[in-house]
VMD Tcl script that draws the C-alpha trace (Angstrom):
set ca {
  {0.10 -0.25 0.10}
  {0.78 3.99 -0.51}
  {2.45 5.58 2.77}
  {4.27 8.94 3.07}
  {7.90 8.08 4.83}
  {9.89 10.87 5.96}
  {13.61 9.81 5.40}
  {14.99 12.61 6.61}
  {14.76 16.48 7.25}
  {13.49 17.70 4.37}
  {13.55 14.00 2.11}
  {10.01 12.89 2.30}
  {8.17 10.44 -0.69}
  {5.25 8.54 -0.78}
  {6.57 4.67 -0.54}
  {5.23 1.29 -1.11}
  {5.27 -0.38 2.54}
  {3.85 -3.75 3.66}
  {0.04 -3.75 4.48}
  {-0.85 -3.79 7.79}
  {-2.30 -6.43 9.83}
  {-4.84 -6.60 12.14}
  {-3.28 -7.58 15.99}
  {-4.83 -8.74 18.70}
  {-7.33 -6.18 20.00}
  {-6.99 -3.55 16.97}
  {-8.46 -3.08 14.16}
  {-7.29 -2.27 10.82}
  {-8.82 1.55 9.30}
  {-9.17 2.67 5.70}
  {-8.37 6.17 6.01}
  {-10.31 8.35 4.30}
  {-8.86 12.29 5.18}
  {-6.27 13.75 7.10}
  {-5.27 16.84 8.65}
  {-1.73 18.39 8.55}
  {-0.39 20.40 12.14}
  {2.81 21.69 13.04}
  {3.95 18.51 14.40}
  {3.91 17.08 11.05}
  {6.09 20.13 9.65}
  {8.50 20.00 12.50}
  {8.76 16.10 11.80}
  {9.56 17.19 8.23}
  {11.70 19.98 9.04}
  {13.61 17.86 11.64}
  {13.25 20.20 14.39}
  {10.41 17.93 16.54}
  {12.03 17.65 19.90}
  {11.31 13.99 19.75}
  {13.79 13.19 17.47}
  {16.24 15.05 19.54}
  {15.30 12.96 22.46}
  {14.97 9.37 21.24}
  {11.15 9.62 21.24}
  {11.12 9.10 17.50}
  {13.36 8.46 14.98}
  {13.69 8.41 11.35}
  {11.85 7.07 9.13}
  {8.76 8.64 10.09}
  {5.10 7.95 9.37}
  {2.54 10.72 10.33}
  {-0.44 11.81 10.17}
  {-2.79 11.73 13.46}
  {-5.71 14.21 12.54}
  {-7.98 11.46 10.70}
  {-10.98 9.92 10.13}
  {-11.37 6.41 8.09}
  {-13.99 2.89 7.65}
  {-12.92 0.14 10.16}
  {-11.85 -2.90 7.57}
  {-10.95 -5.10 9.39}
  {-10.81 -6.22 13.34}
  {-8.50 -8.35 15.30}
  {-8.94 -11.17 17.84}
  {-10.53 -9.93 21.00}
  {-12.09 -6.70 19.17}
  {-15.89 -6.36 18.93}
  {-16.94 -7.38 14.81}
  {-19.80 -4.77 15.22}
  {-16.72 -2.04 14.35}
  {-16.41 -3.29 10.97}
  {-17.42 -0.64 8.80}
  {-17.92 2.02 11.03}
  {-16.81 5.34 10.04}
  {-14.43 6.85 13.01}
  {-12.07 8.67 14.15}
  {-9.47 8.06 17.12}
  {-7.11 8.83 20.44}
  {-3.21 9.82 19.51}
  {-1.92 8.80 22.59}
  {-1.89 5.23 22.84}
  {-0.92 4.44 27.09}
  {0.45 0.57 28.18}
  {-2.85 0.16 29.56}
  {-1.26 -0.95 32.78}
  {0.47 1.40 34.63}
  {-0.80 3.49 37.33}
  {-1.73 6.64 34.87}
  {-3.01 4.44 32.71}
  {-5.49 2.78 34.91}
  {-6.56 6.45 36.46}
  {-7.81 8.04 33.10}
  {-4.58 9.55 32.65}
  {-3.16 7.37 29.26}
  {-2.39 10.20 27.66}
  {0.39 11.11 29.86}
  {1.83 7.46 30.43}
  {5.26 7.13 30.15}
  {5.64 4.01 28.16}
  {2.99 4.99 25.72}
  {3.16 5.63 21.76}
  {1.47 8.35 19.89}
  {-0.06 7.67 16.30}
  {2.76 9.01 13.93}
  {4.13 11.27 16.68}
  {6.40 8.69 18.92}
  {7.47 5.60 19.67}
  {7.60 4.23 16.05}
  {3.73 3.87 15.82}
  {3.13 4.31 12.18}
  {0.54 7.35 11.45}
  {-2.55 7.76 9.18}
  {-1.23 9.59 6.32}
  {-1.37 6.03 4.36}
  {-3.95 4.19 2.84}
  {-4.60 1.86 5.67}
  {-3.37 2.19 9.38}
  {-3.73 -0.10 12.28}
  {-4.90 1.11 15.79}
  {-6.17 -0.49 19.23}
  {-9.66 -0.17 18.96}
  {-9.90 0.76 22.61}
  {-8.42 4.29 21.01}
  {-11.68 4.43 18.52}
  {-14.46 6.66 18.50}
  {-17.42 6.29 16.20}
  {-18.68 9.11 14.27}
  {-22.38 10.18 13.07}
  {-23.63 10.50 9.62}
  {-23.60 14.19 10.28}
  {-19.96 14.52 10.98}
  {-18.14 14.21 7.44}
  {-15.07 13.22 6.63}
  {-14.01 17.29 7.05}
  {-15.25 17.33 10.66}
  {-13.94 13.72 11.26}
  {-10.23 14.90 10.32}
  {-10.58 17.81 12.95}
  {-11.91 16.04 15.98}
  {-8.23 15.68 16.55}
  {-7.35 19.55 17.32}
  {-11.15 20.18 18.12}
  {-10.45 17.93 21.07}
  {-7.29 19.98 21.86}
  {-9.37 23.03 21.85}
  {-12.08 21.70 24.37}
  {-9.90 20.98 27.31}
  {-8.43 24.10 26.89}
  {-11.81 25.83 27.38}
  {-12.31 23.83 29.91}
  {-9.59 24.19 31.82}
  {-10.07 27.95 31.20}
  {-13.32 27.38 33.03}
  {-14.91 29.83 30.99}
  {-18.76 30.53 31.48}
  {-21.60 32.37 29.97}
  {-20.72 36.10 30.17}
  {-16.80 35.86 30.69}
  {-14.42 37.27 28.46}
  {-11.68 35.53 27.20}
  {-8.55 36.46 24.99}
  {-7.12 33.75 23.05}
  {-3.28 34.26 21.78}
  {-2.45 32.65 18.79}
  {-5.18 32.85 15.57}
  {-3.76 29.76 14.44}
  {-5.50 26.39 14.19}
  {-6.18 25.42 17.56}
  {-6.16 28.96 18.36}
  {-9.00 29.38 16.19}
  {-10.35 25.97 17.67}
  {-10.31 27.44 20.95}
  {-12.04 30.55 20.30}
  {-15.03 28.61 18.45}
  {-15.56 26.61 21.51}
  {-15.96 29.60 24.20}
  {-17.61 31.27 22.20}
  {-20.45 28.48 22.05}
  {-20.03 28.78 25.76}
  {-21.11 31.90 25.76}
  {-18.39 33.77 25.99}
  {-17.39 37.58 24.76}
  {-14.19 36.11 22.46}
  {-10.86 38.07 21.41}
  {-8.00 37.06 19.65}
  {-3.92 38.25 19.44}
  {-2.13 37.62 17.05}
  {0.87 39.38 14.31}
  {-0.55 41.32 11.95}
  {-1.34 39.67 8.53}
  {-2.96 36.79 6.76}
  {-4.15 34.82 9.80}
  {-5.14 37.54 12.11}
  {-6.86 38.83 8.51}
  {-8.38 35.91 8.47}
  {-9.59 35.30 12.28}
  {-11.38 38.70 11.78}
  {-13.98 37.13 9.25}
  {-15.15 34.51 11.83}
  {-16.93 36.85 13.91}
  {-15.28 36.96 17.21}
  {-15.32 40.09 19.17}
  {-12.32 41.25 18.65}
  {-8.66 40.56 17.02}
  {-5.52 42.73 17.93}
  {-2.73 42.87 18.01}
  {0.35 43.51 20.93}
  {-0.12 47.11 19.77}
  {-3.61 47.80 19.56}
  {-4.71 45.51 22.38}
  {-7.20 47.41 24.37}
  {-6.19 48.10 28.32}
  {-9.09 48.86 29.43}
  {-10.82 45.46 29.37}
  {-10.19 42.44 32.22}
  {-9.54 39.00 31.01}
  {-11.46 36.45 32.89}
  {-8.95 33.77 31.39}
  {-6.18 33.44 28.92}
  {-4.97 30.57 26.69}
  {-2.01 30.64 24.99}
  {-2.38 28.88 21.92}
  {0.76 30.33 20.38}
  {4.11 29.06 19.99}
  {6.26 32.84 20.80}
  {8.20 31.88 23.61}
  {7.04 35.38 25.38}
  {3.38 34.70 25.70}
  {3.15 32.90 28.12}
  {4.47 35.23 30.44}
  {2.29 37.97 29.33}
  {-0.76 35.60 29.17}
  {0.12 36.00 33.37}
  {0.57 39.68 33.03}
  {-2.99 40.40 31.03}
  {-5.22 37.79 33.12}
  {-7.12 39.32 35.61}
  {-6.63 38.33 39.47}
  {-8.64 35.05 40.67}
  {-8.97 34.36 36.96}
  {-7.19 31.41 34.83}
  {-4.86 31.05 32.15}
  {-4.40 27.87 29.83}
  {-0.89 26.64 28.41}
  {-1.65 24.85 24.87}
  {0.70 25.97 22.70}
  {4.32 24.95 22.73}
  {7.04 27.41 21.71}
  {10.31 26.12 20.37}
  {12.64 27.42 23.08}
  {11.70 27.04 26.76}
  {8.82 29.99 28.16}
  {9.69 31.37 31.18}
  {6.61 32.57 34.02}
  {7.18 33.95 36.86}
  {5.52 32.24 40.04}
  {5.34 35.39 42.01}
  {2.94 36.76 39.32}
  {0.90 33.36 39.71}
  {0.95 33.58 43.30}
  {0.25 37.11 43.98}
  {-2.75 37.20 41.49}
  {-4.14 34.07 42.88}
  {-4.42 32.76 39.00}
  {-5.11 29.40 38.24}
  {-2.43 27.69 35.43}
  {-3.72 24.89 33.37}
  {-1.37 23.05 30.83}
  {-3.09 20.88 27.98}
  {-1.43 18.00 26.36}
  {-3.46 16.16 23.54}
  {-6.97 15.49 22.94}
  {-7.84 13.01 25.33}
  {-10.57 13.38 26.99}
  {-12.01 16.10 24.57}
  {-12.40 13.87 21.76}
  {-16.41 12.92 22.32}
  {-17.18 16.12 23.13}
  {-15.59 18.14 20.19}
  {-17.75 15.21 18.19}
  {-21.11 16.10 19.76}
  {-20.31 19.45 19.14}
  {-19.71 18.98 15.81}
  {-22.60 16.78 15.01}
  {-25.14 19.45 16.60}
  {-23.58 22.13 14.46}
  {-22.72 24.36 17.57}
  {-19.33 24.66 16.36}
  {-18.14 24.59 13.03}
  {-14.72 24.33 11.82}
  {-14.72 23.70 8.33}
  {-13.41 27.24 7.26}
  {-10.44 26.41 9.32}
  {-9.54 23.97 6.24}
  {-7.90 26.02 3.24}
  {-7.44 23.15 0.76}
  {-7.38 19.20 0.38}
  {-4.84 17.63 -1.81}
  {-3.66 13.99 -2.88}
  {-1.50 12.11 -1.22}
  {1.04 12.38 -3.46}
  {1.05 16.31 -3.61}
  {2.10 16.01 0.19}
  {5.50 16.12 -0.61}
  {5.50 19.25 -2.52}
  {3.36 21.31 0.27}
  {5.89 20.69 2.72}
  {8.47 21.88 0.77}
  {6.86 24.62 -0.57}
  {7.46 23.40 -4.27}
  {2.95 23.27 -5.01}
  {0.57 25.94 -4.39}
  {-2.39 24.02 -2.63}
  {-4.32 26.95 -0.98}
  {-8.00 27.27 -1.83}
  {-8.60 29.09 0.79}
  {-7.58 31.66 3.59}
  {-8.07 28.85 6.19}
  {-4.82 27.40 8.46}
  {-5.51 24.17 8.11}
  {-4.30 21.62 4.94}
  {-6.18 18.45 4.63}
  {-5.22 14.94 2.76}
  {-7.57 13.02 1.06}
  {-6.87 9.28 0.68}
  {-9.21 6.47 -0.09}
  {-7.81 3.66 1.20}
  {-10.08 1.15 0.06}
  {-9.67 1.45 -3.60}
  {-5.71 1.31 -3.37}
}
mol new
graphics top color blue
foreach p $ca { graphics top sphere $p radius 0.5 }
foreach p [lrange $ca 0 end-1] q [lrange $ca 1 end] { graphics top cylinder $p $q radius 0.2 }
display resetview
């Protein structure tokens, strides 16, 4: 079958690879659509930290924002999964340690991460294997575009929950990328007044078309607005500290973005303002809630998808040699028909 393989920094291609087998407790999924995120780009460039700390190694098979159809099941898997449209969790804990047993498998020391960590092949292929315990069924109203947006949506929903957003709250989201825009959408669906902060340019211009209460830069952010919660969804190393500065005393700050270098936060500011700080790793725990929100239409992230390209065009998209953007949104999707290959 076909799979997208990164063999080293800047070296990637679609290759013929062996078909996956349905191991015990796992299923085979015919992949339909996969989203590309910043983590995938960092693997392509070689910047991803997991490559440097031994949690990942080339060759890499990436892809963790996906949807598809279950085509085979392994021993001990309920055959009712066959033919189901599904997505699934990226974080695959060992299932045996204390963290897994208490519902925190996403921070299991022994976890693999689909298309990211521990050699678990990702979704940018005609077919893939995944443990059945990681699956979530998609209702018909959640189409393939939405299905491939469940994983980033789960991160965003967990960030909004961490921010304790209530109706009437005023929320500031730092970073108008995919996660930041999804955070803003979920916060708005919770009844909040939602503002975003970004750099001047295409990302902020696009955010301004989505009907939020304000889109600002660091130079024109109003000084007379009180922020009940601030969510840092950026990759800027100075913004975590800025989030603590901006939030109201007794408010909440959430860190869901990651900078390429360490970000410093003054714990004195946290303590003296009595601020609650929350870190979010992964969509685990937010996936079903995201599916429900998409199914009811209270959150519709489809405008975020700028283009959908075939698997064979992806290397050119990563290298910048192929134009692929049909819209202004931040997200690129890859369309795959695993059943036809």
